[in-house]
C-alpha positions as CSV (number, residue, x, y, z in Angstrom):
1,X,-4.6,14.5,36.8
2,X,-5.2,17.8,35.1
3,X,-1.8,17.5,33.3
4,X,-2.6,13.9,32.3
5,X,-5.8,15.2,30.6
6,X,-3.9,18.0,28.9
7,X,-1.2,15.4,27.7
8,X,-4.1,13.3,26.4
9,X,-5.3,16.1,24.3
10,X,-1.9,17.1,23.0
11,X,-1.2,13.5,22.2
12,X,-4.6,13.1,20.4
13,X,-3.7,16.1,18.1
14,X,-0.5,14.5,17.5
15,X,-2.0,11.1,16.6
16,X,-4.6,12.7,14.3
17,X,-1.8,14.5,12.5
18,X,0.0,11.1,12.2
19,X,-3.1,9.4,10.7
20,X,-3.5,12.2,8.2
21,X,0.1,11.7,7.1
22,X,-0.5,8.0,6.7
23,X,-3.6,8.5,4.7
24,X,-2.3,11.4,2.6
25,X,1.5,11.6,2.7
26,X,1.6,13.7,-0.5
27,X,0.5,16.7,1.2
28,X,3.5,16.5,3.6
29,X,6.0,16.2,0.9
30,X,6.2,19.9,-0.2
31,X,6.9,20.7,3.6
32,X,9.7,18.2,3.7
33,X,11.2,19.7,0.5
34,X,10.9,23.3,2.0
35,X,12.7,22.1,5.0
36,X,15.6,20.5,3.0
37,X,14.6,16.9,3.8
38,X,14.1,14.2,1.4
39,X,10.7,14.9,-0.3
40,X,9.4,11.3,0.0
41,X,5.9,9.9,0.8
42,X,7.6,7.2,2.5
43,X,9.3,9.7,4.9
44,X,6.0,11.4,5.4
45,X,4.4,8.1,6.3
46,X,7.1,7.2,8.6
47,X,6.7,10.5,10.5
48,X,3.0,9.8,10.5
49,X,3.6,6.4,12.0
50,X,5.8,7.8,14.7
51,X,3.2,10.5,15.6
52,X,0.5,7.9,15.8
53,X,2.5,5.6,18.0
54,X,3.8,8.2,20.3
55,X,0.3,10.0,20.5
56,X,-1.6,6.8,21.1
57,X,0.8,5.5,23.7
58,X,1.0,8.9,25.5
59,X,-2.8,9.1,25.8
60,X,-3.3,5.6,26.9
61,X,-0.1,5.0,29.1
62,X,1.3,8.5,29.8
63,X,4.3,8.8,31.9
64,X,7.6,10.7,31.9
65,X,9.2,9.2,28.8
66,X,6.1,9.3,26.4
67,X,5.5,12.9,27.6
68,X,9.0,13.8,26.7
69,X,8.6,12.1,23.3
70,X,5.5,14.3,22.7
71,X,7.5,17.4,23.9
72,X,10.4,16.6,21.6
73,X,8.0,16.2,18.4
74,X,6.1,19.5,19.3
75,X,9.3,21.2,19.7
76,X,10.6,20.0,16.3
77,X,7.2,21.0,14.8
78,X,7.5,24.6,16.2
79,X,11.1,24.8,14.8
80,X,9.9,23.5,11.5
81,X,6.9,26.0,11.3
82,X,9.3,28.9,12.1
83,X,11.7,27.8,9.4
84,X,8.7,27.4,6.9
85,X,7.7,31.0,7.8
86,X,11.1,32.4,7.3
87,X,11.7,30.4,4.0
88,X,9.1,32.6,2.3
89,X,7.8,29.6,0.2
90,X,4.1,29.2,-0.1
91,X,3.9,25.9,1.4
92,X,1.5,24.4,3.9
93,X,2.6,22.9,7.2
94,X,1.9,19.4,6.1
95,X,0.7,18.6,9.5
96,X,-2.8,17.2,8.7
97,X,-2.5,15.9,5.2
98,X,-4.9,17.5,2.8
99,X,-6.3,19.6,5.6
100,X,-3.0,21.3,6.3
101,X,-2.7,25.1,6.5
102,X,-0.2,27.7,5.8
103,X,2.4,28.1,8.6
104,X,1.1,31.0,10.7
105,X,2.2,32.6,14.1
106,X,-1.0,30.7,15.5
107,X,0.6,27.3,14.5
108,X,3.8,28.3,16.1
109,X,2.0,29.3,19.5
110,X,0.0,26.2,19.5
111,X,2.9,23.9,18.8
112,X,4.9,25.7,21.5
113,X,2.2,25.5,24.0
114,X,1.7,21.7,23.2
115,X,5.4,21.2,23.9
116,X,5.2,23.1,27.2
117,X,2.2,21.1,28.3
118,X,4.1,17.8,27.5
119,X,7.1,19.1,29.3
120,X,5.0,19.9,32.5
121,X,3.4,16.4,32.2
122,X,6.9,14.8,32.1
123,X,7.9,16.7,35.2
124,X,5.0,15.5,37.1
125,X,5.1,12.0,35.5
126,X,1.5,12.3,34.3
127,X,-0.6,9.2,34.1
128,X,-2.3,8.1,30.9
129,X,-5.9,7.4,30.4
130,X,-5.6,3.6,31.2
131,X,-4.0,4.3,34.7
132,X,-6.7,6.9,35.8
133,X,-10.0,5.4,34.1
134,X,-10.9,3.4,37.2
135,X,-11.0,6.7,39.2
136,X,-13.1,8.5,36.5
137,X,-16.8,8.7,36.5
138,X,-18.8,6.3,34.1
139,X,-15.7,4.3,33.4
140,X,-14.0,7.4,31.8
141,X,-16.5,7.8,29.0
142,X,-17.1,11.5,29.6
143,X,-13.3,12.0,29.8
144,X,-13.0,10.3,26.4
145,X,-15.7,12.5,24.9
146,X,-14.2,15.7,26.3
147,X,-10.8,14.7,25.1
148,X,-12.1,14.0,21.6
149,X,-13.9,17.4,21.6
150,X,-10.6,19.2,22.6
151,X,-8.5,17.4,20.1
152,X,-11.1,18.3,17.3
153,X,-10.9,21.9,18.5
154,X,-7.1,21.8,18.5
155,X,-7.0,20.5,15.0
156,X,-9.5,23.0,14.0
157,X,-7.2,25.7,15.5
158,X,-4.3,24.3,13.5
159,X,-6.1,24.0,10.1
160,X,-9.3,26.2,9.9
161,X,-8.0,29.3,11.8
162,X,-4.8,29.8,9.9
163,X,-6.6,29.5,6.5
164,X,-9.3,32.0,7.8
165,X,-6.4,34.4,9.0
166,X,-4.8,34.3,5.6
167,X,-8.0,34.8,3.8
168,X,-8.9,37.8,6.0
169,X,-5.3,39.3,5.4
170,X,-5.7,38.7,1.6
171,X,-9.2,40.4,1.7
172,X,-8.1,43.3,3.7
173,X,-5.1,43.8,1.4
174,X,-7.3,43.7,-1.6
175,X,-9.7,46.1,0.1
176,X,-6.9,48.6,0.8
177,X,-5.7,48.5,-2.9
178,X,-9.4,49.0,-3.9
179,X,-9.8,52.0,-1.6
180,X,-6.4,53.4,-2.6
181,X,-7.5,53.1,-6.5
182,X,-10.8,54.8,-5.8
183,X,-9.1,57.5,-3.9
184,X,-6.6,58.1,-6.8
185,X,-9.4,58.0,-9.2
186,X,-11.5,60.5,-7.1
187,X,-8.5,62.8,-6.7
188,X,-7.6,62.7,-10.3
189,X,-11.1,63.2,-11.7
190,X,-12.2,65.8,-9.1
191,X,-12.5,69.4,-10.5
192,X,-9.8,71.7,-9.2
193,X,-11.0,74.9,-7.3
């Protein structure tokens, strides 16, 4: 049952990313171009539709085949983010439409963990929400609320955290340059003994 819940969270993150691509496909187009794929809003929307379909089905129904589909998608995302990082282009991941972030190692790690969760769920043939709802307290409402919260946190980790890390790195680099300039100025202007 735990793996079914974790699969629900991972599937929810997948579905949210799909909805973002459906609503704002233009944010995904640069990522497609950087990966050597056709830079088309239609392709971005198609990818979004697949993500929504697989994500919602995996959450509601679960099971081996849908968990494998989720694992395959997150494995592809992991590889794509690694390629974006290696490409050196300043392009966002395109995962969450306008809320997408730069491809960081955090993104790689989260995508890889999501793929592993889905693989584990496939191995145990984890059920979806509809299959376990009758066994859950309050008809599964607390489970839905916890899943929604976990999905929201997952999306935040993939959007807000990478932006914060990039900004922090930029600030620390700027600060290091400022200190180096101040030191050079101090050294050049200091009287010699």
